C-alpha positions as CSV (number, residue, x, y, z in Angstrom):
1,X,-16.4,4.8,14.6
2,X,-17.4,8.2,13.5
3,X,-14.1,10.2,11.7
4,X,-14.1,11.4,8.4
5,X,-12.2,9.9,5.4
6,X,-9.4,11.0,4.3
7,X,-9.9,9.8,0.5
8,X,-10.1,13.7,-0.8
9,X,-6.7,14.9,0.9
10,X,-5.1,11.8,-0.9
11,X,-4.2,13.6,-4.1
12,X,-2.1,16.0,-1.9
13,X,0.6,13.4,-1.4
14,X,4.0,14.5,-3.4
15,X,6.3,12.5,-1.5
16,X,7.5,9.4,-2.6
17,X,4.9,6.6,-1.2
18,X,5.0,2.9,-1.5
19,X,1.6,1.6,-1.1
20,X,1.4,-2.3,0.0
21,X,-1.4,-4.7,0.2
22,X,-1.4,-8.8,1.0
23,X,-3.6,-9.9,-2.1
24,X,-5.6,-11.8,0.5
25,X,-6.3,-8.5,2.4
26,X,-10.4,-8.4,3.1
27,X,-10.2,-5.8,5.5
28,X,-8.6,-3.3,3.0
29,X,-9.0,-5.2,-0.1
30,X,-6.6,-4.3,-3.1
31,X,-8.7,-2.5,-5.1
32,X,-8.6,0.1,-2.3
33,X,-5.7,0.3,-2.7
34,X,-5.4,0.4,-5.9
35,X,-8.0,3.3,-6.3
36,X,-5.4,5.1,-3.7
37,X,-2.2,4.1,-5.7
38,X,-4.3,6.3,-8.4
39,X,-4.7,9.2,-6.6
40,X,-1.4,9.5,-5.4
41,X,1.2,10.7,-8.1
42,X,4.3,8.5,-8.7
43,X,3.5,6.4,-5.8
44,X,4.2,2.3,-6.2
45,X,2.2,-0.1,-5.1
46,X,3.3,-3.9,-4.6
47,X,0.8,-6.8,-3.7
48,X,2.4,-9.3,-1.2
49,X,1.4,-12.7,-2.8
50,X,0.3,-15.2,0.0
51,X,-0.8,-12.1,2.4
52,X,-3.8,-10.7,4.2
53,X,-4.0,-8.0,5.9
54,X,-1.3,-8.7,8.2
55,X,1.5,-8.9,5.6
56,X,4.3,-7.8,7.8
57,X,4.2,-11.0,10.1
58,X,2.6,-13.5,7.1
59,X,5.2,-12.5,4.6
60,X,7.8,-10.3,6.5
61,X,10.6,-11.5,3.9
62,X,8.3,-9.9,0.7
63,X,7.4,-6.8,2.5
64,X,11.4,-6.4,3.1
65,X,12.2,-6.7,-0.1
66,X,9.5,-4.7,-1.4
67,X,10.5,-1.7,1.0
68,X,14.6,-1.9,0.0
69,X,13.6,-1.9,-3.9
70,X,11.4,0.9,-3.1
71,X,13.9,2.6,-0.9
72,X,16.4,2.0,-3.6
73,X,14.7,3.7,-6.3
74,X,14.3,6.9,-5.0
């Protein structure tokens, strides 16, 4: 796959942002989510316990709770 990365553009995001990552994700590791969160001012990072890369399928209740809490915080 040949495409330009967007990491340098992430810091331009100014809207409220929720970043979620499965604690057991090996495709997009939690450390990568932490780097993204560090670049977006005011963003929130939620780690989903017991989930890998498909956290919405593996732990849907935890994902829904995180989204709900984030939206209620706005």
